[in-house]
N, C-alpha and C positions, 0 to 999 in steps of 0.2 A: 439559542433555540435548540431543542432536542429533536433531531430529524432521523427518520428511517431512511437508510441509504438505498433500499430497494424501491419503496413506493413514494418516497419524497414527502411523506406526511409528518406532521408534528406528532410526537409520541408522548407528550406530557399528559399524565393521567392514565396512560395505557401500560400494558405489560410489554416489556421489551428487553433485549440483551444489548449491552454496550459493546462497541467495536474496539478492538485493541489498537492503541496508537503505536504503530510500527514505523519503521524508517521510511517506507513509501508514503504513508499518510503524512508523516512529518515533512518529507520533501515537498509534497503537494501543497501543504499549508504554507511552507516558506516561499514557494513560487507564487502562490496566490497573494500572500502578504506583500511580496516585493512588487507585484503588479497592482496592488491596492484593490483587489477584488475579493479579499477574504471576508467571510461572513462570521467566522468563529463558532460554527455550529458544533454541538456535541453529536457524535454519530452513534446511531443505534440500529438494530434490526427489530421490527415489531414482531409480535408473537405470530401473526398471520403469515408473514414472509419468512420466518425462521427455517422451516423445513427446506424450502426452495433454496435459501441462502446457504445452508449447510451442504446441500447437494452440489451447488455451484462451487463452494470452497473445496470440497473433496475432488471435484473434477479439475480445479485449478492446481491442486497439489500433485495429482497424477500427471498433468500436462507438464509441470515444472520438472518432475523426475525424468519424463521422457525426453524433454528438450535438453536437460542437462547431460544425459547420456549421449544424445545425438550430437550435441555441441562438442563433447569430449572426443567422440569418435572422429568427427570431422577435423578437429584440431590435430589429433594424433595422425590421421591419414595425411594431412597436409605437411606435418613435421617429418613424417617418414619419407614422403616423396621429396622433400627438400634435402634430407640427408642422403637419399639414394642418388639424387642428381649430382651431388658433389659440390654444389654451389651454395654454401651456407652463408647467408647474408642476414644481417640484423633486420633489415626491412622485410624480408620474406617470413621470418619467424614471427615478427610483430604483426604482420598481416594475417597470418594463420590464427594467432591468438585473438586478434581483433574480430575476425569472422565469428569465432566461437562466442565471444562476449556479446556481439550484436545479435546473434541468434537467441541468446538467453534474454537480452533486453526486449526484443520484439515479442517474445512469448510472454514476458512479464507485463509489458504495457497493454497488450491486447486481451489478456485473459485474467488480470489481477482481480481477486475477490478477497477483501480483508477478512481476517480472522475475528472471531468473537471471543469475549473474555470467558464466558461460560455458556452452557447450552440450556440453562434453566431461566426462563424469562422472569423478571421481577417488575414490580410496580415502579414506574418512573414518576418522580415528583414533578409537579408542574411549576411553571414560572421561571423567570430569569434569575440568575444569581444576583444577590444584592452587591452593589459596588461600594467599596469603602470610601468614605468621604475624607478628604484631607482637611486637617485643621489648619487654618491660616494662622501664621505667627503674627502676633502683635508686635509693634515696635517696642524695643526694650527687652524682649524675652531672650 
């Protein structure tokens, strides 16, 4: 089924923009498949929701830049304080790096907005894709 990720409506026969299949969406699909709750939808943004979606995507990108810089500053400050204390241990260095990574992951999880393939909506064809039938082999083939 072809679904708009913003309004959750079927976009078959409407004008829409396809969502890029990135690593995050791939990871979500794998988790859902493992949990056996995957629906196998194709993700789109309908023409009505596109301006709002593009604005949210731009905000997400700015947030990721800010959080990346913030995480880098925090990690550097922690590493500098570790060096200045004179007690350099693997655990403390790993903890500083882990704090930075967790900060980035939290910002990603709570603010993620997927990218679109292009900004010009196109007509989405309706219907489900036809499944290929397997031909049964007869005995002796």
